[in-house]
TORKOL-4160 file (C-alpha; in steps of 0.2 Angstrom, whole numbers, padded with zeros to 4 digits, m for minus):
294
<pt num="1" X="0223" Y="m0104" Z="m0174"/>
<pt num="2" X="0207" Y="m0109" Z="m0184"/>
<pt num="3" X="0200" Y="m0096" Z="m0196"/>
<pt num="4" X="0184" Y="m0097" Z="m0187"/>
<pt num="5" X="0191" Y="m0093" Z="m0170"/>
<pt num="6" X="0187" Y="m0074" Z="m0172"/>
<pt num="7" X="0186" Y="m0072" Z="m0153"/>
<pt num="8" X="0203" Y="m0079" Z="m0150"/>
<pt num="9" X="0211" Y="m0069" Z="m0164"/>
<pt num="10" X="0204" Y="m0053" Z="m0157"/>
<pt num="11" X="0208" Y="m0057" Z="m0139"/>
<pt num="12" X="0226" Y="m0061" Z="m0143"/>
<pt num="13" X="0228" Y="m0046" Z="m0154"/>
<pt num="14" X="0222" Y="m0034" Z="m0141"/>
<pt num="15" X="0232" Y="m0042" Z="m0127"/>
<pt num="16" X="0248" Y="m0040" Z="m0137"/>
<pt num="17" X="0243" Y="m0022" Z="m0141"/>
<pt num="18" X="0241" Y="m0016" Z="m0123"/>
<pt num="19" X="0256" Y="m0011" Z="m0114"/>
<pt num="20" X="0258" Y="m0016" Z="m0096"/>
<pt num="21" X="0261" Y="0002" Z="m0091"/>
<pt num="22" X="0244" Y="0007" Z="m0098"/>
<pt num="23" X="0236" Y="m0006" Z="m0088"/>
<pt num="24" X="0245" Y="0000" Z="m0072"/>
<pt num="25" X="0257" Y="m0015" Z="m0071"/>
<pt num="26" X="0275" Y="m0015" Z="m0067"/>
<pt num="27" X="0287" Y="m0021" Z="m0081"/>
<pt num="28" X="0304" Y="m0029" Z="m0081"/>
<pt num="29" X="0318" Y="m0029" Z="m0094"/>
<pt num="30" X="0316" Y="m0047" Z="m0098"/>
<pt num="31" X="0299" Y="m0046" Z="m0108"/>
<pt num="32" X="0299" Y="m0054" Z="m0125"/>
<pt num="33" X="0282" Y="m0045" Z="m0130"/>
<pt num="34" X="0278" Y="m0027" Z="m0128"/>
<pt num="35" X="0260" Y="m0031" Z="m0123"/>
<pt num="36" X="0252" Y="m0041" Z="m0109"/>
<pt num="37" X="0256" Y="m0058" Z="m0104"/>
<pt num="38" X="0242" Y="m0070" Z="m0103"/>
<pt num="39" X="0244" Y="m0072" Z="m0084"/>
<pt num="40" X="0243" Y="m0053" Z="m0083"/>
<pt num="41" X="0227" Y="m0052" Z="m0093"/>
<pt num="42" X="0220" Y="m0066" Z="m0082"/>
<pt num="43" X="0224" Y="m0056" Z="m0066"/>
<pt num="44" X="0217" Y="m0040" Z="m0073"/>
<pt num="45" X="0201" Y="m0049" Z="m0079"/>
<pt num="46" X="0199" Y="m0060" Z="m0063"/>
<pt num="47" X="0200" Y="m0076" Z="m0074"/>
<pt num="48" X="0212" Y="m0091" Z="m0073"/>
<pt num="49" X="0227" Y="m0091" Z="m0085"/>
<pt num="50" X="0221" Y="m0108" Z="m0092"/>
<pt num="51" X="0204" Y="m0101" Z="m0097"/>
<pt num="52" X="0212" Y="m0086" Z="m0106"/>
<pt num="53" X="0224" Y="m0099" Z="m0115"/>
<pt num="54" X="0209" Y="m0109" Z="m0120"/>
<pt num="55" X="0199" Y="m0094" Z="m0126"/>
<pt num="56" X="0214" Y="m0088" Z="m0137"/>
<pt num="57" X="0216" Y="m0106" Z="m0144"/>
<pt num="58" X="0197" Y="m0108" Z="m0148"/>
<pt num="59" X="0196" Y="m0122" Z="m0136"/>
<pt num="60" X="0183" Y="m0112" Z="m0125"/>
<pt num="61" X="0170" Y="m0106" Z="m0137"/>
<pt num="62" X="0155" Y="m0099" Z="m0126"/>
<pt num="63" X="0161" Y="m0086" Z="m0114"/>
<pt num="64" X="0148" Y="m0077" Z="m0103"/>
<pt num="65" X="0143" Y="m0059" Z="m0105"/>
<pt num="66" X="0152" Y="m0056" Z="m0088"/>
<pt num="67" X="0168" Y="m0064" Z="m0094"/>
<pt num="68" X="0168" Y="m0054" Z="m0110"/>
<pt num="69" X="0164" Y="m0038" Z="m0100"/>
<pt num="70" X="0179" Y="m0041" Z="m0089"/>
<pt num="71" X="0190" Y="m0044" Z="m0104"/>
<pt num="72" X="0185" Y="m0029" Z="m0113"/>
<pt num="73" X="0187" Y="m0018" Z="m0097"/>
<pt num="74" X="0205" Y="m0026" Z="m0094"/>
<pt num="75" X="0210" Y="m0023" Z="m0112"/>
<pt num="76" X="0203" Y="m0005" Z="m0112"/>
<pt num="77" X="0193" Y="m0008" Z="m0128"/>
<pt num="78" X="0183" Y="0006" Z="m0135"/>
<pt num="79" X="0164" Y="0004" Z="m0138"/>
<pt num="80" X="0166" Y="m0003" Z="m0156"/>
<pt num="81" X="0179" Y="m0015" Z="m0151"/>
<pt num="82" X="0169" Y="m0021" Z="m0136"/>
<pt num="83" X="0154" Y="m0024" Z="m0146"/>
<pt num="84" X="0165" Y="m0034" Z="m0159"/>
<pt num="85" X="0171" Y="m0045" Z="m0145"/>
<pt num="86" X="0153" Y="m0048" Z="m0139"/>
<pt num="87" X="0148" Y="m0053" Z="m0157"/>
<pt num="88" X="0163" Y="m0064" Z="m0158"/>
<pt num="89" X="0156" Y="m0073" Z="m0143"/>
<pt num="90" X="0139" Y="m0074" Z="m0151"/>
<pt num="91" X="0132" Y="m0062" Z="m0138"/>
<pt num="92" X="0122" Y="m0046" Z="m0141"/>
<pt num="93" X="0133" Y="m0031" Z="m0137"/>
<pt num="94" X="0127" Y="m0021" Z="m0121"/>
<pt num="95" X="0114" Y="m0008" Z="m0124"/>
<pt num="96" X="0118" Y="0010" Z="m0120"/>
<pt num="97" X="0119" Y="0028" Z="m0125"/>
<pt num="98" X="0105" Y="0037" Z="m0135"/>
<pt num="99" X="0099" Y="0036" Z="m0153"/>
<pt num="100" X="0112" Y="0046" Z="m0163"/>
<pt num="101" X="0104" Y="0062" Z="m0171"/>
<pt num="102" X="0120" Y="0069" Z="m0177"/>
<pt num="103" X="0123" Y="0069" Z="m0196"/>
<pt num="104" X="0141" Y="0067" Z="m0200"/>
<pt num="105" X="0150" Y="0077" Z="m0214"/>
<pt num="106" X="0151" Y="0061" Z="m0225"/>
<pt num="107" X="0132" Y="0059" Z="m0225"/>
<pt num="108" X="0129" Y="0077" Z="m0229"/>
<pt num="109" X="0141" Y="0075" Z="m0243"/>
<pt num="110" X="0132" Y="0060" Z="m0250"/>
<pt num="111" X="0115" Y="0070" Z="m0249"/>
<pt num="112" X="0123" Y="0084" Z="m0259"/>
<pt num="113" X="0129" Y="0072" Z="m0272"/>
<pt num="114" X="0111" Y="0065" Z="m0273"/>
<pt num="115" X="0103" Y="0082" Z="m0274"/>
<pt num="116" X="0093" Y="0078" Z="m0290"/>
<pt num="117" X="0083" Y="0065" Z="m0280"/>
<pt num="118" X="0072" Y="0067" Z="m0265"/>
<pt num="119" X="0083" Y="0062" Z="m0251"/>
<pt num="120" X="0080" Y="0063" Z="m0232"/>
<pt num="121" X="0090" Y="0057" Z="m0217"/>
<pt num="122" X="0082" Y="0048" Z="m0202"/>
<pt num="123" X="0089" Y="0043" Z="m0186"/>
<pt num="124" X="0087" Y="0025" Z="m0180"/>
<pt num="125" X="0070" Y="0029" Z="m0171"/>
<pt num="126" X="0064" Y="0037" Z="m0187"/>
<pt num="127" X="0066" Y="0055" Z="m0182"/>
<pt num="128" X="0069" Y="0066" Z="m0197"/>
<pt num="129" X="0085" Y="0075" Z="m0195"/>
<pt num="130" X="0090" Y="0081" Z="m0213"/>
<pt num="131" X="0082" Y="0083" Z="m0230"/>
<pt num="132" X="0086" Y="0092" Z="m0247"/>
<pt num="133" X="0075" Y="0103" Z="m0257"/>
<pt num="134" X="0070" Y="0090" Z="m0269"/>
<pt num="135" X="0062" Y="0081" Z="m0254"/>
<pt num="136" X="0052" Y="0097" Z="m0250"/>
<pt num="137" X="0047" Y="0099" Z="m0268"/>
<pt num="138" X="0041" Y="0081" Z="m0270"/>
<pt num="139" X="0033" Y="0076" Z="m0253"/>
<pt num="140" X="0031" Y="0093" Z="m0245"/>
<pt num="141" X="0040" Y="0103" Z="m0232"/>
<pt num="142" X="0043" Y="0092" Z="m0217"/>
<pt num="143" X="0041" Y="0107" Z="m0205"/>
<pt num="144" X="0022" Y="0107" Z="m0210"/>
<pt num="145" X="0020" Y="0088" Z="m0206"/>
<pt num="146" X="0016" Y="0091" Z="m0188"/>
<pt num="147" X="0025" Y="0076" Z="m0182"/>
<pt num="148" X="0028" Y="0075" Z="m0163"/>
<pt num="149" X="0047" Y="0079" Z="m0161"/>
<pt num="150" X="0049" Y="0076" Z="m0180"/>
<pt num="151" X="0046" Y="0057" Z="m0179"/>
<pt num="152" X="0038" Y="0048" Z="m0193"/>
<pt num="153" X="0031" Y="0034" Z="m0182"/>
<pt num="154" X="0024" Y="0047" Z="m0170"/>
<pt num="155" X="0016" Y="0056" Z="m0185"/>
<pt num="156" X="0009" Y="0040" Z="m0192"/>
<pt num="157" X="0000" Y="0035" Z="m0176"/>
<pt num="158" X="m0004" Y="0052" Z="m0169"/>
<pt num="159" X="m0021" Y="0054" Z="m0161"/>
<pt num="160" X="m0035" Y="0063" Z="m0170"/>
<pt num="161" X="m0025" Y="0062" Z="m0186"/>
<pt num="162" X="m0039" Y="0054" Z="m0197"/>
<pt num="163" X="m0034" Y="0043" Z="m0211"/>
<pt num="164" X="m0016" Y="0038" Z="m0209"/>
<pt num="165" X="m0011" Y="0043" Z="m0226"/>
<pt num="166" X="m0018" Y="0061" Z="m0224"/>
<pt num="167" X="m0009" Y="0063" Z="m0207"/>
<pt num="168" X="0009" Y="0060" Z="m0211"/>
<pt num="169" X="0014" Y="0072" Z="m0224"/>
<pt num="170" X="0010" Y="0089" Z="m0232"/>
<pt num="171" X="m0001" Y="0079" Z="m0244"/>
<pt num="172" X="m0007" Y="0062" Z="m0245"/>
<pt num="173" X="0005" Y="0047" Z="m0248"/>
<pt num="174" X="m0001" Y="0030" Z="m0250"/>
<pt num="175" X="0009" Y="0014" Z="m0248"/>
<pt num="176" X="0006" Y="0001" Z="m0262"/>
<pt num="177" X="0008" Y="m0013" Z="m0248"/>
<pt num="178" X="m0006" Y="m0004" Z="m0239"/>
<pt num="179" X="m0007" Y="0006" Z="m0223"/>
<pt num="180" X="m0007" Y="m0009" Z="m0211"/>
<pt num="181" X="0009" Y="m0017" Z="m0219"/>
<pt num="182" X="0018" Y="m0001" Z="m0219"/>
<pt num="183" X="0014" Y="0002" Z="m0201"/>
<pt num="184" X="0019" Y="m0015" Z="m0196"/>
<pt num="185" X="0035" Y="m0014" Z="m0204"/>
<pt num="186" X="0040" Y="0003" Z="m0196"/>
<pt num="187" X="0034" Y="m0003" Z="m0179"/>
<pt num="188" X="0045" Y="m0019" Z="m0181"/>
<pt num="189" X="0060" Y="m0008" Z="m0186"/>
<pt num="190" X="0057" Y="0003" Z="m0171"/>
<pt num="191" X="0056" Y="m0012" Z="m0159"/>
<pt num="192" X="0074" Y="m0017" Z="m0165"/>
<pt num="193" X="0080" Y="0001" Z="m0161"/>
<pt num="194" X="0072" Y="0001" Z="m0144"/>
<pt num="195" X="0081" Y="m0015" Z="m0140"/>
<pt num="196" X="0098" Y="m0008" Z="m0145"/>
<pt num="197" X="0095" Y="0009" Z="m0136"/>
<pt num="198" X="0087" Y="0003" Z="m0120"/>
<pt num="199" X="0092" Y="0018" Z="m0110"/>
<pt num="200" X="0087" Y="0032" Z="m0122"/>
<pt num="201" X="0074" Y="0041" Z="m0112"/>
<pt num="202" X="0067" Y="0050" Z="m0127"/>
<pt num="203" X="0064" Y="0034" Z="m0137"/>
<pt num="204" X="0056" Y="0026" Z="m0121"/>
<pt num="205" X="0045" Y="0041" Z="m0119"/>
<pt num="206" X="0039" Y="0040" Z="m0137"/>
<pt num="207" X="0035" Y="0021" Z="m0136"/>
<pt num="208" X="0025" Y="0024" Z="m0120"/>
<pt num="209" X="0016" Y="0038" Z="m0127"/>
<pt num="210" X="0011" Y="0029" Z="m0142"/>
<pt num="211" X="0005" Y="0014" Z="m0132"/>
<pt num="212" X="m0007" Y="0025" Z="m0122"/>
<pt num="213" X="m0013" Y="0035" Z="m0137"/>
<pt num="214" X="m0014" Y="0023" Z="m0152"/>
<pt num="215" X="m0023" Y="0007" Z="m0151"/>
<pt num="216" X="m0016" Y="0003" Z="m0168"/>
<pt num="217" X="0002" Y="0005" Z="m0162"/>
<pt num="218" X="m0002" Y="m0005" Z="m0146"/>
<pt num="219" X="m0009" Y="m0019" Z="m0156"/>
<pt num="220" X="0006" Y="m0020" Z="m0168"/>
<pt num="221" X="0019" Y="m0017" Z="m0154"/>
<pt num="222" X="0011" Y="m0032" Z="m0144"/>
<pt num="223" X="0014" Y="m0044" Z="m0158"/>
<pt num="224" X="0033" Y="m0045" Z="m0156"/>
<pt num="225" X="0038" Y="m0044" Z="m0174"/>
<pt num="226" X="0055" Y="m0036" Z="m0176"/>
<pt num="227" X="0065" Y="m0032" Z="m0192"/>
<pt num="228" X="0072" Y="m0018" Z="m0202"/>
<pt num="229" X="0061" Y="m0008" Z="m0214"/>
<pt num="230" X="0068" Y="m0010" Z="m0231"/>
<pt num="231" X="0058" Y="0001" Z="m0242"/>
<pt num="232" X="0041" Y="0003" Z="m0251"/>
<pt num="233" X="0032" Y="0009" Z="m0266"/>
<pt num="234" X="0022" Y="0025" Z="m0264"/>
<pt num="235" X="0009" Y="0035" Z="m0273"/>
<pt num="236" X="0010" Y="0053" Z="m0269"/>
<pt num="237" X="m0005" Y="0064" Z="m0272"/>
<pt num="238" X="0005" Y="0079" Z="m0278"/>
<pt num="239" X="m0004" Y="0096" Z="m0280"/>
<pt num="240" X="0006" Y="0101" Z="m0296"/>
<pt num="241" X="0009" Y="0085" Z="m0306"/>
<pt num="242" X="m0005" Y="0073" Z="m0300"/>
<pt num="243" X="m0002" Y="0055" Z="m0294"/>
<pt num="244" X="0016" Y="0051" Z="m0293"/>
<pt num="245" X="0021" Y="0033" Z="m0291"/>
<pt num="246" X="0039" Y="0031" Z="m0284"/>
<pt num="247" X="0050" Y="0018" Z="m0276"/>
<pt num="248" X="0056" Y="0022" Z="m0258"/>
<pt num="249" X="0073" Y="0014" Z="m0254"/>
<pt num="250" X="0081" Y="0014" Z="m0236"/>
<pt num="251" X="0100" Y="0014" Z="m0236"/>
<pt num="252" X="0109" Y="0011" Z="m0219"/>
<pt num="253" X="0124" Y="0021" Z="m0215"/>
<pt num="254" X="0137" Y="0010" Z="m0207"/>
<pt num="255" X="0144" Y="0017" Z="m0190"/>
<pt num="256" X="0131" Y="0030" Z="m0187"/>
<pt num="257" X="0114" Y="0020" Z="m0187"/>
<pt num="258" X="0106" Y="0033" Z="m0199"/>
<pt num="259" X="0094" Y="0029" Z="m0213"/>
<pt num="260" X="0095" Y="0038" Z="m0229"/>
<pt num="261" X="0078" Y="0037" Z="m0238"/>
<pt num="262" X="0077" Y="0041" Z="m0256"/>
<pt num="263" X="0062" Y="0042" Z="m0269"/>
<pt num="264" X="0065" Y="0037" Z="m0287"/>
<pt num="265" X="0056" Y="0032" Z="m0303"/>
<pt num="266" X="0061" Y="0021" Z="m0318"/>
<pt num="267" X="0068" Y="0030" Z="m0332"/>
<pt num="268" X="0057" Y="0033" Z="m0347"/>
<pt num="269" X="0041" Y="0032" Z="m0337"/>
<pt num="270" X="0028" Y="0046" Z="m0334"/>
<pt num="271" X="0033" Y="0046" Z="m0316"/>
<pt num="272" X="0051" Y="0050" Z="m0321"/>
<pt num="273" X="0045" Y="0064" Z="m0332"/>
<pt num="274" X="0034" Y="0071" Z="m0318"/>
<pt num="275" X="0049" Y="0070" Z="m0306"/>
<pt num="276" X="0060" Y="0079" Z="m0318"/>
<pt num="277" X="0047" Y="0093" Z="m0320"/>
<pt num="278" X="0048" Y="0095" Z="m0301"/>
<pt num="279" X="0067" Y="0095" Z="m0302"/>
<pt num="280" X="0065" Y="0111" Z="m0313"/>
<pt num="281" X="0055" Y="0119" Z="m0299"/>
<pt num="282" X="0070" Y="0118" Z="m0287"/>
<pt num="283" X="0081" Y="0134" Z="m0285"/>
<pt num="284" X="0098" Y="0132" Z="m0293"/>
<pt num="285" X="0106" Y="0133" Z="m0277"/>
<pt num="286" X="0096" Y="0118" Z="m0270"/>
<pt num="287" X="0103" Y="0107" Z="m0284"/>
<pt num="288" X="0120" Y="0111" Z="m0277"/>
<pt num="289" X="0114" Y="0100" Z="m0263"/>
<pt num="290" X="0114" Y="0111" Z="m0247"/>
<pt num="291" X="0104" Y="0100" Z="m0235"/>
<pt num="292" X="0090" Y="0107" Z="m0225"/>
<pt num="293" X="0089" Y="0101" Z="m0207"/>
<pt num="294" X="0074" Y="0097" Z="m0197"/>
């Protein structure tokens, strides 16, 4: 079987894994394999045996979404396996479910380990779901931001907010790329999320609300640009240490669709010294890394 035949490899492996009894089929004592025969899978999926053979052997390379759905259902695949089968067929996995807001223990653990840096965790739609004390000390308490439903994009484009940089945090934060570039990047990222979570009512309502209340958002949304927001460089007008230039990095969390956002400064710079002085303002308990939650 060719090394590029990912679909066939997965299909055969899952077919041989699934017992006939689990599929509601009667068995006989003469079976040579514990899993399903090709003809049994074909019958369960409503396909011809020849087509199943050609799929496994890689001689049929472009199954339709309907075929992949039928095979996934017949093989009783879980969501991650079903999505993998779709990707092996060069198809987009079906959209469904809502944007995950749960922060798993491993992510909380990572935030604790990064407690000497400003760290926040965002959902895929840029809803702020967790942050640490250094985040609060560096960019202000998120509970004072006034974002609709704790969402960064909603705060960025909120109506009556005045200058954008003055309306998204406790104190002004400016992107070195400029407001327009940052807005376009985040809207493009949100568009990717909206396409994945088509049935998330909260996300749909957020986009509809912004389309009706912000001409800037509507203009950027209409240009069709899509892509992940990878980071930025910011100047924070901090009330205690003055202007603070920091790199903002966005780390993706595999399997959860969360974004971990961190601020950092180059070692030996004035900004690193300012960040270190802010670190000294955090209570000792905070440096143990107990995350605050939005």
